[in-house]
C-alpha positions in Angstrom: -43.2 -43.6 -6.3 -39.7 -43.7 -7.6 -38.4 -41.9 -4.4 -39.1 -45.1 -2.4 -35.8 -46.6 -3.6 -34.0 -43.4 -2.3 -32.4 -42.7 -5.7 -31.0 -39.4 -4.6 -28.5 -40.5 -1.9 -27.5 -38.9 1.3 -27.9 -35.1 1.7 -30.6 -34.8 -0.9 -34.4 -35.0 -0.7 -36.5 -36.7 -3.4 -39.8 -35.7 -4.9 -41.8 -37.5 -7.5 -44.4 -35.4 -9.1 -46.0 -38.1 -11.1 -46.2 -41.4 -9.4 -48.2 -43.1 -12.1 -46.8 -45.7 -14.3 -46.4 -43.3 -17.1 -44.1 -41.0 -14.8 -40.7 -42.6 -15.1 -37.4 -40.8 -14.3 -39.2 -37.8 -13.5 -38.3 -37.6 -9.7 -36.4 -34.5 -8.6 -33.2 -34.7 -6.3 -32.9 -31.4 -4.2 -29.9 -30.6 -2.0 -30.6 -30.4 1.8 -27.5 -28.1 2.2 -26.8 -25.5 -0.3 -28.5 -25.2 -3.7 -29.0 -27.5 -6.6 -31.5 -29.8 -8.1 -31.7 -32.5 -10.7 -34.4 -34.5 -12.5 -33.9 -38.2 -12.9 -30.7 -38.6 -10.8 -28.8 -37.1 -7.8 -27.3 -33.6 -7.9 -23.7 -33.9 -8.9 -22.5 -31.0 -6.8 -24.6 -29.1 -4.2 -23.4 -25.5 -4.2 -23.0 -23.7 -0.9 -21.4 -20.3 -1.1 -20.2 -19.5 2.7 -20.1 -15.9 1.8 -23.9 -15.7 1.4 -24.1 -15.7 5.2 -21.9 -12.5 5.2 -19.2 -14.1 7.7 -16.7 -11.3 7.3 -16.7 -8.0 9.0 -17.6 -4.6 7.8 -15.2 -3.2 5.2 -14.1 -6.8 4.3 -14.6 -8.8 1.0 -15.4 -12.5 1.2 -14.4 -15.0 -1.2 -15.3 -18.8 -1.1 -12.8 -20.8 -3.1 -14.7 -24.1 -3.0 -18.5 -23.7 -3.1 -19.1 -27.5 -2.7 -21.5 -28.0 0.1 -19.4 -30.6 1.5 -16.5 -28.1 2.0 -16.6 -25.7 4.7 -14.4 -23.1 6.4 -12.4 -22.3 3.1 -13.8 -18.9 2.6 -11.4 -15.9 2.8 -12.1 -12.6 4.4 -9.9 -9.7 2.9 -9.8 -6.0 4.1 -10.6 -3.5 1.6 -7.9 -0.9 0.6 -6.4 1.1 2.1 -6.4 -1.4 4.8 -4.6 -4.6 4.5 -5.1 -8.0 6.0 -6.7 -11.4 5.2 -8.0 -14.4 7.0 -9.2 -18.0 5.9 -12.4 -19.2 7.8 -13.1 -16.1 9.7 -12.8 -12.2 10.2 -9.6 -10.7 9.2 -7.6 -8.3 11.4 -7.4 -5.0 9.4 -4.4 -2.8 9.6 -3.8 0.5 8.0 -0.2 1.5 7.4 -0.4 5.1 6.5 3.2 5.0 5.3 2.1 2.8 2.5 0.8 6.0 0.5 4.2 7.7 1.0 2.9 10.8 2.7 6.3 12.2 3.5 8.5 14.5 1.3 11.6 13.3 -0.7 14.4 12.2 1.4 12.2 11.6 4.5 11.5 8.2 6.2 8.0 7.5 7.5 7.0 5.3 10.5 3.5 4.5 11.6 3.5 3.5 15.2 -0.2 2.5 15.4 -1.6 0.6 12.2 -5.1 0.1 13.7 -7.7 1.4 11.4 -9.1 3.8 13.9 -5.7 5.4 14.2 -5.1 8.2 11.6 -2.5 10.8 11.0 -0.1 9.6 13.5 2.7 8.6 11.1 6.0 10.3 11.7 8.1 11.9 8.9 11.7 12.2 9.8 14.5 14.2 8.2 18.1 13.1 7.9 19.2 16.1 9.9 16.8 14.9 12.9 13.7 17.1 12.1 10.4 15.4 12.6 6.7 16.1 12.0 3.6 13.9 12.8 0.8 13.6 10.3 2.5 15.7 7.7 5.8 16.1 5.8 8.6 17.4 7.9 10.4 20.7 7.1 14.0 19.5 6.4 16.4 22.3 5.9 19.6 21.4 4.3 22.2 24.2 3.8 24.5 22.9 1.0 27.0 25.6 1.8 27.7 24.0 5.3 26.8 20.3 4.6 29.1 19.9 1.7 32.8 20.1 1.8 34.4 23.1 0.3 31.6 23.7 -2.1 33.1 26.9 -3.5 36.7 25.7 -3.3 39.5 26.1 -0.9 40.9 29.4 -1.8 38.5 31.3 0.5 37.9 33.8 -2.4 34.1 33.0 -2.8 31.0 33.5 -0.9 28.5 30.5 -0.8 24.8 31.0 -0.7 22.1 28.3 -0.7 18.7 30.2 -1.6 16.5 27.1 -1.1 17.3 24.9 1.8 14.3 22.4 1.5 15.2 18.8 1.3 13.9 18.4 -2.1 16.2 21.4 -3.5 19.8 20.3 -4.1 22.6 21.5 -6.4 21.2 25.1 -6.4 23.8 26.8 -4.1 25.8 29.6 -5.7 29.4 30.7 -5.5 30.2 34.4 -5.9 33.7 35.9 -6.3 34.6 38.3 -3.5 36.8 40.1 -6.0 33.9 40.5 -8.6 30.4 39.8 -7.5 29.3 39.7 -11.0 31.1 36.4 -11.4 28.7 33.7 -10.1 28.6 29.8 -10.5 25.7 27.6 -9.5 26.5 24.2 -8.0 30.3 24.6 -7.8 33.2 26.8 -7.6 33.4 29.9 -9.7 36.4 30.9 -11.8 37.5 34.1 -10.2 40.0 36.4 -11.9 43.0 37.2 -10.0 45.2 40.4 -9.8 48.6 39.1 -9.2 49.5 42.7 -8.4 47.5 42.4 -5.2 50.4 40.3 -3.7 52.7 43.4 -4.3 55.2 41.3 -6.2 57.1 44.4 -7.4 58.2 45.3 -3.9 60.4 42.4 -3.4 
């Protein structure tokens, strides 16, 4: 029996299927921990994938960077998208920042006060003018006629109108001449005709 000499070494079992004189180097070494076997000599590396025992929690993926049976605790648990978080040697603490998907509208800031996976639709969208909404984009009204400085000039001869005050709509305000409402300019002062006689210069 070739196994009598303990040819497989520590951590491996030996089996000699043919103990007759003709059966030489036919003994089989098998890993006691992990998987692996070899005929006629010890197993070079016993393989043990710690992920096979499903050490990670639900909704997490497991990766064992070193499957050598002598290496333990080096597996990594990683949370599946849209959750984030990972941990080596144990279950990860998963968080879910709903702001990561950019749920708010243009020009709005997003904050998620509770990033635990069970907390949904509690993110807050905030407008620059102070308007807010929870779990949905906020309605931000910006009237360019009042927020811009002299959008239609300084002569007070034009009327300003902003037809779309949503935060995503800019440069769409109109300036209309008071003296001639057919003269309209978008996104800036109009060129209004001026009748110099309106100032009664001939009466001087």
